[in-house]
LUMBA-438111 format. One record per residue: residue in one letter; x, y, z of N, C-alpha, C in turn. Coordinates in pm, whole numbers, padded with zeros to 5 digits, always signed. Layout:
BEGIN
AXYZXYZXYZ...
END
This chain:
BEGIN
M-16265-13596-05489-16270-13691-05537-16360-13789-05547R-16356-13882-05693-16413-13995-05719-16410-14138-05625E-16528-14173-05556-16488-14308-05496-16457-14407-05501Y-16321-14488-05529-16329-14609-05614-16374-14699-05521R-16445-14825-05578-16457-14962-05466-16326-15031-05475V-16214-15006-05445-16093-15127-05433-16051-15094-05321K-15916-15227-05303-15860-15216-05136-15752-15136-05173P-15727-15061-05117-15603-14973-05087-15469-15071-05122I-15374-15026-05116-15211-15124-05129-15185-15062-04974E-15176-15140-04909-15127-15130-04761-14982-15097-04740S-14860-15207-04851-14756-15175-04795-14716-14984-04898L-14779-14972-04980-14751-14842-05015-14808-14722-04900S-14918-14762-04852-14970-14679-04753-14834-14677-04611R-14823-14801-04626-14701-14796-04510-14576-14655-04575G-14556-14682-04669-14417-14598-04752-14477-14478-04771L-14581-14446-04753-14646-14290-04760-14632-14215-04638H-14660-14324-04560-14682-14292-04388-14514-14220-04349V-14467-14314-04348-14320-14300-04322-14205-14157-04398L-14268-14162-04475-14225-14050-04597-14290-13888-04547E-14411-13952-04500-14506-13827-04387-14430-13773-04274V-14413-13894-04178-14335-13868-04070-14203-13816-04099L-14119-13869-04185-13989-13850-04211-13988-13642-04241R-14037-13626-04321-14122-13515-04338-14108-13415-04244G-14156-13442-04105-14253-13383-03999-14097-13355-03930M-14033-13473-03943-13896-13481-03874-13773-13414-03919R-13782-13371-04030-13684-13347-04106-13574-13417-04112A-13522-13487-03984-13419-13620-04047-13409-13713-03893A-13390-13853-03936-13406-13920-03857-13341-14068-03881S-13309-14153-03794-13238-14312-03806-13358-14355-03815P-13298-14519-03895-13444-14635-03873-13505-14636-03755H-13387-14612-03654-13470-14624-03482-13566-14521-03438D-13523-14411-03467-13628-14307-03459-13752-14286-03535L-13745-14327-03686-13871-14356-03744-13971-14484-03657H-13880-14600-03656-13931-14705-03589-14047-14643-03424R-13959-14576-03378-14053-14549-03224-14182-14481-03270A-14131-14388-03412-14253-14291-03460-14384-14358-03460T-14338-14455-03537-14457-14514-03668-14481-14676-03603G-14364-14732-03521-14399-14857-03500-14398-14955-03583I-14320-14935-03678-14316-14999-03844-14176-15073-03798P-14186-15268-03791-14061-15338-03776-13940-15250-03868K-13809-15245-03772-13686-15190-03854-13691-15274-03998P-13699-15416-04032-13647-15451-04141-13748-15365-04299T-13859-15386-04211-13957-15324-04286-13865-15197-04352L-13866-15063-04310-13850-14981-04270-13737-14937-04367I-13644-15003-04324-13462-15011-04405-13563-15003-04627R-13601-15139-04592-13688-15130-04708-13758-15068-04805I-13855-15002-04685-13901-14859-04723-13833-14755-04785L-13747-14695-04713-13632-14589-04654-13558-14631-04807W-13502-14743-04853-13407-14776-04963-13498-14819-05103T-13603-14853-05098-13660-14762-05194-13691-14630-05266A-13725-14559-05155-13742-14435-05128-13621-14347-05211H-13541-14400-05107-13409-14298-05180-13341-14411-05314R-13363-14488-05419-13386-14556-05549-13440-14461-05612H-13570-14392-05565-13670-14299-05663-13600-14162-05586G-13508-14155-05521-13469-14003-05499-13606-13898-05380L-13681-13981-05328-13772-13917-05246-13683-13922-05097V-13565-13967-05076-13479-13951-04954-13360-13957-04999W-13240-13907-04894-13120-13914-04902-13060-13961-04773R-12945-13984-04730-12892-14067-04617-12783-13985-04602R-12748-13897-04532-12616-13801-04482-12534-13906-04411M-12401-13937-04472-12255-13974-04433-12260-13926-04278V-12233-13786-04237-12209-13819-04085-12250-13878-03991D-12360-13884-03995-12441-13929-03859-12535-14066-03913G-12548-14033-04069-12650-14170-04117-12816-14186-04104A-12802-14014-04064-12977-14006-04085-13027-14005-04193F-13152-14017-04266-13243-14029-04330-13332-13858-04343L-13337-13822-04488-13365-13665-04480-13455-13674-04605P-13582-13648-04573-13677-13578-04728-13582-13503-04880A-13573-13580-04942-13510-13496-05106-13603-13343-05121H-13527-13273-05087-13524-13098-05130-13572-13065-05231T-13505-13192-05346-13523-13105-05482-13669-13185-05522L-13775-13252-05446-13863-13289-05476-13988-13205-05433Q-13969-13144-05344-14052-12998-05269-14001-12872-05292P-14074-12780-05238-14114-12634-05272-14006-12652-05189R-13943-12484-05174-13812-12451-05129-13829-12325-05083S-13790-12277-04941-13809-12178-04868-13620-12093-04837A-13624-12036-04812-13486-11938-04845-13420-12010-04719E-13463-12062-04602-13408-12151-04514-13377-12286-04508D-13432-12320-04643-13398-12478-04677-13290-12432-04735D-13190-12367-04818-13059-12329-04883-12955-12420-04823E-12940-12404-04715-12847-12512-04631-12839-12650-04656A-12983-12699-04608-13033-12834-04666-12952-12869-04795W-13060-12793-04856-13009-12863-05029-12847-12884-05009L-12780-12715-04972-12625-12758-04975-12581-12896-04955V-12653-12923-04818-12556-13054-04785-12644-13181-04864E-12742-13182-04915-12790-13287-05013-12716-13265-05128I-12664-13156-05186-12612-13170-05296-12443-13187-05298A-12425-13169-05172-12281-13176-05125-12267-13356-05115S-12330-13427-05036-12314-13497-05020-12271-13639-05062P-12350-13663-05209-12317-13765-05310-12166-13696-05378V-12162-13556-05376-11969-13537-05430-11897-13541-05345L-11915-13549-05234-11838-13605-05122-11825-13739-05077E-11869-13860-05127-11941-13995-05099-11851-13990-05277E-11813-13945-05372-11745-13977-05522-11616-13934-05451L-11533-13816-05402-11392-13777-05387-11352-13920-05259S-11441-13977-05190-11347-14054-05082-11322-14130-05167R-11400-14235-05261-11372-14327-05331-11262-14310-05440R-11212-14183-05490-11134-14143-05559-10973-14156-05489L-11027-14092-05381-10861-14006-05267-10860-14129-05131Q-10973-14158-05108-10941-14249-05007-10900-14183-04891W-10911-14042-04892-10880-13944-04795-11011-13883-04697P-11022-13843-04571-11167-13783-04556-11167-13670-04571S-11293-13595-04619-11361-13469-04617-11429-13434-04537V-11428-13257-04512-11577-13229-04415-11583-13114-04486L-11774-13121-04459-11835-12980-04550-11865-12915-04424A-11796-12796-04433-11854-12705-04353-11909-12528-04364V-11986-12529-04274-12054-12383-04302-12043-12265-04182P-12002-12136-04251-12005-12045-04122-12086-12008-04047R-12077-11956-03895-12164-11924-03783-12122-11790-03780L-12189-11767-03684-12143-11621-03649-12027-11620-03596D-11997-11691-03538-11801-11672-03478-11689-11759-03486H-11793-11905-03528-11703-12031-03580-11725-12102-03706M-11657-12204-03778-11737-12305-03830-11841-12432-03817E-11944-12485-03815-11966-12529-03827-12002-12707-03965T-11975-12842-03904-11913-12925-03985-12085-12959-04023L-12096-13024-04112-12275-13064-04127-12254-13148-04249E-12156-13215-04278-12137-13363-04364-11955-13420-04384T-11983-13522-04391-11844-13574-04384-11887-13707-04481N-11736-13758-04506-11756-13857-04669-11630-13965-04544S-11584-13971-04438-11498-14010-04302-11545-14202-04322S-11691-14226-04288-11709-14307-04271-11697-14396-04419R-11643-14350-04517-11663-14410-04669-11471-14427-04679T-11380-14362-04590-11273-14351-04614-11268-14484-04646Y-11095-14547-04702-11004-14615-04706-10882-14626-04588F-10842-14474-04644-10700-14505-04522-10725-14432-04394D-10798-14338-04380-10830-14270-04214-11006-14258-04229V-11025-14236-04113-11130-14221-04044-11123-14098-03908L-11223-14002-03998-11191-13869-03879-11277-13956-03748P-11246-13893-03624-11258-13956-03467-11428-13909-03466R-11541-13966-03448-11676-13942-03404-11676-13888-03404R-11768-13777-03469-11800-13627-03406-11954-13586-03455P-12010-13527-03383-12132-13509-03393-12190-13421-03517H-12265-13434-03588-12331-13333-03652-12332-13226-03601G-12295-13087-03690-12290-12987-03577-12121-12937-03530F-12059-13032-03533-11900-12985-03481-11894-12855-03484R-11825-12766-03383-11789-12621-03376-11648-12648-03416V-11570-12585-03553-11460-12577-03573-11401-12372-03548N-11308-12382-03506-11259-12279-03500-11235-12181-03631V-11272-12102-03672-11265-11990-03772-11156-11922-03771L-11019-11931-03704-10916-11873-03719-10764-11921-03732R-10843-12056-03744-10741-12130-03681-10687-12266-03795S-10877-12291-03832-10861-12438-03912-10860-12363-03999A-10771-12470-04122-10816-12481-04261-10945-12436-04338S-11038-12475-04296-11187-12473-04339-11222-12255-04295G-11206-12264-04143-11197-12119-04117-11160-12024-04215R-10992-12026-04210-10933-11918-04284-10957-11941-04442A-11000-12022-04540-11054-12019-04622-11194-11916-04698Y-11279-12001-04522-11364-11904-04551-11366-11732-04524L-11293-11722-04434-11264-11557-04391-11186-11456-04514A-11088-11539-04566-11017-11557-04672-11103-11484-04773F-11201-11532-04842-11291-11481-04968-11395-11457-04925C-11462-11458-04807-11605-11385-04792-11615-11202-04810P-11678-11163-04816-11704-11050-04808-11651-10957-04750P-11638-10825-04720-11519-10762-04589-11613-10714-04512G-11735-10663-04536-11848-10671-04448-11816-10750-04363E-11871-10876-04431-11901-11044-04364-11804-11020-04263R-11661-11062-04299-11573-11069-04268-11510-10977-04085A-11612-10823-04120-11552-10759-04020-11648-10790-03886A-11731-10845-03928-11858-10893-03807-11830-11009-03765V-11782-11064-03780-11693-11172-03754-11617-11187-03652L-11516-11107-03694-11400-11063-03647-11414-10938-03488A-11510-10923-03535-11578-10817-03438-11690-10919-03305R-11706-11020-03362-11776-11101-03255-11680-11181-03171L-11572-11200-03210-11491-11272-03161-11363-11189-03085R-11363-11046-03157-11314-10966-03025-11403-10996-02872Q-11550-10994-02864-11623-10994-02804-11550-11030-02662R-11439-11201-02724-11414-11272-02645-11251-11285-02610D-11228-11222-02517-11050-11216-02545-10995-11353-02505V-10972-11436-02553-10926-11574-02536-10794-11630-02613P-10674-11693-02585-10616-11742-02661-10677-11839-02780A-10800-11855-02830-10861-11897-02901-10871-11832-03042H-10894-11687-02957-10878-11548-03044-10824-11490-03073R-10685-11546-03047-10611-11432-03017-10593-11324-03151L-10565-11433-03267-10535-11382-03409-10643-11278-03445A-10720-11225-03422-10868-11188-03428-10824-11030-03347F-10728-11007-03274-10675-10843-03201-10560-10833-03299D-10456-10953-03361-10359-10892-03465-10363-10907-03593A-10414-10722-03602-10483-10715-03774-10352-10743-03859P-10282-10710-03817-10164-10708-03934-10119-10858-03955E-10088-10950-03872-10067-11082-03875-10196-11137-03985L-10306-11129-03899-10422-11195-03940-10453-11139-04125E-10389-11022-04136-10431-10988-04306-10323-11046-04347R-10161-11093-04263-10082-11186-04406-10131-11295-04390V-10162-11364-04329-10239-11512-04304-10374-11532-04465L-10456-11420-04436-10527-11417-04514-10548-11388-04666A-10439-11281-04650-10388-11264-04795-10286-11412-04878A-10247-11448-04795-10155-11588-04825-10264-11690-04901T-10380-11713-04783-10462-11816-04878-10546-11733-04969R-10552-11616-04998-10600-11587-05137-10512-11615-05224E-10411-11627-05192-10289-11655-05325-10269-11759-05347R-10285-11830-05252-10282-11994-05279-10455-12043-05339G-10536-11955-05272-10685-12019-05344-10698-12135-05226Y-10643-12143-05152-10695-12262-05037-10674-12253-04907G-10731-12262-04790-10666-12261-04685-10627-12379-04608V-10458-12328-04504-10464-12426-04438-10487-12411-04312R-10402-12499-04235-10384-12522-04083-10335-12370-03998A-10346-12381-03900-10238-12270-03808-10150-12390-03775A-10014-12334-03763-09897-12406-03700-09900-12505-03592D-09964-12423-03506-09984-12485-03385-10163-12506-03316F-10228-12531-03477-10323-12620-03445-10374-12763-03498G-10404-12836-03361-10435-12997-03346-10564-13025-03375G-10647-12943-03416-10780-12955-03427-10941-12985-03272D-10845-12885-03171-10910-12833-03081-10979-12742-03064Y-11110-12677-03067-11131-12552-03034-11047-12448-02988A-11013-12468-02854-10941-12345-02814-10775-12405-02760R-10762-12504-02734-10621-12574-02702-10537-12561-02767P-10400-12516-02787-10326-12537-02896-10269-12695-02889R-10198-12720-03003-10142-12885-03083-10054-12891-02968A-09969-12824-02838-09868-12896-02786-09984-12892-02681E-10121-12908-02673-10198-13011-02533-10288-13113-02636V-10350-13066-02715-10400-13130-02827-10366-13163-02929D-10356-13263-03006-10300-13312-03151-10383-13471-03173D-10434-13409-03271-10514-13539-03387-10409-13587-03493G-10289-13521-03503-10237-13535-03606-10255-13563-03739R-10312-13460-03734-10358-13440-03932-10348-13289-03975E-10330-13307-04085-10318-13164-04147-10458-13172-04239S-10473-13061-04277-10599-12980-04375-10552-12881-04458I-10650-12921-04570-10634-12763-04653-10760-12790-04720A-10854-12663-04733-10932-12627-04743-10998-12553-04864V-11097-12577-04991-11155-12478-05066-11249-12410-05030P-11332-12330-05065-11443-12206-05049-11536-12254-05157V-11675-12302-05118-11775-12327-05213-11830-12144-05202R-11809-12097-05340-11881-12033-05395-11972-11971-05433F-12084-11899-05427-12196-11814-05534-12139-11705-05558G-12053-11639-05629-12066-11497-05714-11924-11449-05528E-11988-11325-05459-11895-11312-05348-11909-11383-05243R-12051-11441-05209-12058-11501-05089-12038-11665-05088V-11947-11640-04971-11913-11790-04950-12037-11897-04834A-12064-11991-04941-12169-12045-04841-12120-12194-04768G-11988-12236-04762-11953-12300-04679-11747-12355-04761T-11757-12504-04734-11616-12475-04704-11570-12639-04759I-11475-12625-04844-11452-12853-04859-11328-12853-04815N-11347-12974-04698-11145-12929-04692-11148-13109-04692L-10998-13105-04700-10945-13238-04729-10794-13259-04606T-10824-13383-04537-10770-13407-04424-10688-13568-04419W-10572-13526-04377-10514-13646-04350-10395-13626-04269R-10377-13789-04249-10235-13759-04128-10104-13754-04158R-10058-13648-04089-09921-13585-04089-09789-13671-04182Q-09809-13784-04082-09668-13837-04075-09678-13933-04207V-09766-13925-04274-09795-13997-04393-09733-13933-04504L-09756-13823-04522-09811-13765-04642-09755-13592-04611S-09684-13504-04630-09615-13387-04601-09774-13290-04687R-09785-13133-04644-09860-13098-04721-09842-13038-04867T-09718-13040-04905-09677-13009-05017-09732-13090-05125G-09716-13270-05084-09725-13369-05109-09857-13437-05147M-09946-13336-05029-10138-13378-05065-10154-13250-05144V-10117-13168-05154-10173-13051-05269-10140-13087-05388Q-10028-13112-05429-09969-13172-05553-10038-13324-05602R-10080-13406-05500-10130-13470-05562-10293-13475-05571H-10343-13401-05492-10482-13385-05471-10557-13277-05481L-10503-13138-05467-10567-13014-05435-10649-13045-05582P-10610-13069-05725-10696-13023-05795-10855-13080-05805D-10841-13268-05766-10920-13314-05719-11045-13237-05642L-10968-13202-05479-11058-13098-05447-11108-12990-05506R-11048-12904-05591-11119-12832-05646-11243-12849-05725A-11167-12956-05821-11301-13003-05923-11475-13060-05832A-11393-13148-05701-11535-13159-05608-11615-13049-05607V-11552-12949-05561-11615-12811-05494-11686-12699-05647R-11625-12700-05773-11656-12685-05884-11782-12734-05904T-11764-12866-05903-11902-12953-05916-12043-12930-05816V-12010-12921-05681-12107-12880-05571-12123-12685-05618E-12092-12602-05662-12128-12533-05688-12232-12508-05858E-12154-12602-05905-12259-12583-06065-12378-12676-06061R-12380-12762-05957-12489-12825-05947-12597-12703-05801A-12587-12691-05744-12602-12565-05684-12676-12495-05734R-12625-12400-05799-12666-12351-05909-12760-12340-05997A-12737-12452-06079-12888-12554-06134-13006-12557-06075A-12966-12575-05930-13087-12609-05883-13136-12474-05779G-13063-12395-05859-13164-12201-05847-13101-12197-05665L-13019-12268-05614-12916-12220-05529-12824-12108-05478S-12866-11999-05414-12745-11893-05388-12736-11885-05288G-12678-11973-05194-12585-11987-05081-12634-11938-04961P-12628-12039-04846-12691-12003-04737-12588-11882-04681G-12683-11813-04601-12629-11710-04483-12550-11787-04410P-12443-11656-04372-12338-11732-04211-12408-11677-04103H-12529-11605-04103-12546-11590-03973-12628-11588-03866R-12705-11756-03934-12822-11832-03822-12773-11816-03700D-12831-11795-03594-12822-11811-03487-12804-11966-03431P-12713-12051-03420-12711-12186-03372-12748-12233-03221R-12826-12319-03162-12815-12368-03062-12702-12380-03021P-12634-12330-02865-12518-12368-02832-12466-12539-02838R-12289-12466-02887-12212-12601-02921-12087-12623-02870T-12020-12767-02788-11916-12684-02745-11847-12802-02855G-11663-12789-02840-11572-12845-02925-11485-12831-02973
END
């Protein structure tokens, strides 16, 4: 390249350095970037906000981390899931502005659902308990898990159930009751959305009699053809509104949000991440 005898723009150099570091870290808080670059936090915030306005970075709501925008760089098959979260995040934020109840984007794993994004911090009526990115959700008893199992391909569902049956524990009991499980999944397909098991109180293993978060949820699958890439739910306090009331008021809004995610993902060339990535061990 031709050499120019000009003074470099130091502020631009700092900004590009931050983007380079962030790309290597994949996700980072301002504190993480401060430790990695030595740049003062107020300067980092200005850099990140400017980059955000130009579509170079985005901020995940579930934990406040900044991530490089995948829409501006080449994508591999392994990046599909990150693309899904990036596409879904602004849709969830808009949903929270209109409904004021929290929602969660969850994706299937080997034998459970994992939460990747939530608009809880943006809601007015209610805020979900703080849970880490990657919270583990029971696939048999949660609304999100049932929405996934009901609509995923039969072979995929059989593989998930086979894994669950390797551990004969109360949290997996439904996997051993084929007639009851089929009844639950058939009802889910007929409704078009998943609901919580009657004794599910939000904890992975313990029943509502032992742990009760006081909530109810409905969930709709995010689908690409036969593939279920994840689910988006809507959750609220049972004492405030019945399930019937919530469905009548806001199920159309939830379905519209899911359609928007599906349409934007297809436009970006996303076919949906696979459910069988082996995640690091987590509890929940």
